N, C-alpha and C positions, 0 to 999 in steps of 0.2 A: 213557856211554854215553850218547848222544843220540835224540831222536828226533823228526823234523821234519814238522809237521799242514803238508800244501798243500791250502788250502785258497777257495772262491771266497764272500765277502760276499753274491749275490744267490741263488748257487746253494742248492737246500730239499733236498739228498741234502746235501750238506754243516751243512745247518740241524740235522737228525736226528743227526748222524755227530759234531758237537764234543760233545755231551756224555756220548760217550765217548773220546774224548780226556781231555775232564776227569776224569771217573772211572782212565784213567791217570795223570794226572798225579799226583793227591790220592793215589794205590795207589804209585808210584815214587819220588816227590819225591826221597825220596836217594838212588838211586840214577841216574837218568836224568834228562836237563837237555833238556827241552820248548823245542821252536823254534816258530812260527807262521809260514808264506810266504805273501803272496796271489798266488792261481794269473791274474787275468787274465782270468775266462769269456765278461765282457758289454765290449769294447770297439769301439770304432770303428765298423765296418760291423755289426757284433752286437749293438749296444741296440740296446732296442727300447723302444717306452710299454707303459708295463705290462699298457693296456687289450687289444696285440697278443698279449698272453700268456694271455689269461684263458680260452681253450677250452682250450689245454693245462694250464696249471695248474690247472685244475675238476678232470680226469680225474688230472694224474701226483702233484698232493701228495697224494691218498690211497690211494696207491702207499707213498708217504712217510711217511707215517702208519703203516700197518699194519706194515711191515717194523722202522719206526726206534721205535715207539710215542712220537714228537715231535705237536705239535698244532698245527697251523696256525688265528690266527685270524679271527673274523668281518670285526675289522676290513681284515686282509689281505683275505680269502677277497671278501666282498660290498662293500668299499666302495673299497678302495686298487686292487684289479684293474680299478677300472671309472674310472681317473683315465688321464690322457696322462705322467702322472709316467714318467723315462726311467729304465728300469732298467740302469746303470753302475756296471759294478764298481771305475773308478778312484778316485773320490771315497771311499769309507768304505775302500779297498785306504790311500791316502793317508791315512787318521784311522789306518790300525793301524800302519804305519810313524811316524807320532809318538808312540802311546804307545806304543810299544813306546821309545823316547828315555825316555820317563819310569820306564814299570813293566814292565819286559819279564815278570817273572814273573805278572804280572797279564795279559797278551797276549792267549791264549785263551781269557778270561774277559770281555775288551773285544769279541774279535769273537764272541763267543755275543750277548754282550747287543745288539750290532750287527742278526742277525740274528733276534733277537728281536722287539726294535724294528718290524723291515721282517714278519719273518713271524709275528709274532702281533699287534701292536701296530699295524700299517698305517702307519708312519711311513715317511716317505722319504728313503732315506740319501742326498739330495742337499741336504738341507735344514737349514743349518746349527743351526737349534735342535732339530737332535734330535743333537745331538750337544753340545750346551750339556748337553741333560738327561743324555746319557750318563756324560760325564767327570763330574761331582756326586756320582755313586758311587765314584769315585777320588779327589774330594778337589784335581784338577787345576785347574786355572787358566785357566778359560774362555777369555779372550779370546784368552789370550797360545795357548793348543791350535789355535783357526780360524789365529791369524797363521801361525802354523807350516803347516796345513794345503793355506794360499795360495804357500808360499816353495814358487822353482821347485829345490829343491835334494830338498823330498823326496818330491815328483814325478817330481823324474830317479829317485832310490832306489825309488820305485815300481816305475816302469816297466824298471829295468835285475832287480830281483826275479820279475816276469813274464819278461823276460827270459832268465832263468837257470832258469827253472823248466820253459820252449818246448827250451831245452837238453840238457835233461836227458830230452827225450821225454818228461814227462806233457802231458796235453791235457784230461784227463779229472780231475773233483773230486768228493768226497775225493778226497785221495789220503794214505800214509801209507810214511816213511824211516826205518827203525833205522840207526843208525849207531852202528858198536860201535870207531871209531879209525880203520878198516885200510879197513873194508868198510863199504858202503849197499846195504842188504838194502829193499825194497819189502813192504811187511808190510800194507798196506793199498789195495786200487787200486777205488773206490766203497767203498761203503758196506760196513761189517765189522763183526760181529758182535763185545762184547768178550773174549770166551771164542776167538775163532779167532785175535786180536791177542795174548794173553796166548800161546797157545800157539806161538807164531812169535816170541816175545819171549823162553822156555824155549826154545826149539831152538836159535834163536840165542846165548842165552847159555853153554846145552850143548857148546852148537859152538869155542866159544872162551874155555874151561875148560883 
């Protein structure tokens, strides 16, 4: 069985949901393969300067915190959201594409590190320095990683991922799909508590005994 987690690096609800996926990965590491795909929430006309999102996020982040237990950092809320840094899904999504070439088993962990860098530490996901700091944890070659992020084939592969998710009809994030080898089951649409996902996985397993 494979669990496919569909997220976007800029999505606040995904920031709250990734720890749920990490718990599932720890619990089911021996029986379920985990894959993470980038959804492409903020691209082209959807891109916004952080300051343009300030009013919306000041309200929305409270709901995310109350529902998920995740915390947004003062550096994000009080500093980053006053900047004109463009909130753009493309570069961090390409970074995830490149990371998966090195350590696919740690891709969900790396995705969450990017989310923490933005939503807690207030760092720009457009800044190469952010990625240099993040890949050090995984002992990856920093300059090689940055070079790969600039390669057209990795940008193309990332956009192919966005297109595939659109073709699946998934337009909201986060989402999670369980693939039992015969059928795809949508087990999370939007933030879904761990208990509900565990129930869904149990039901699907029982159906397929």
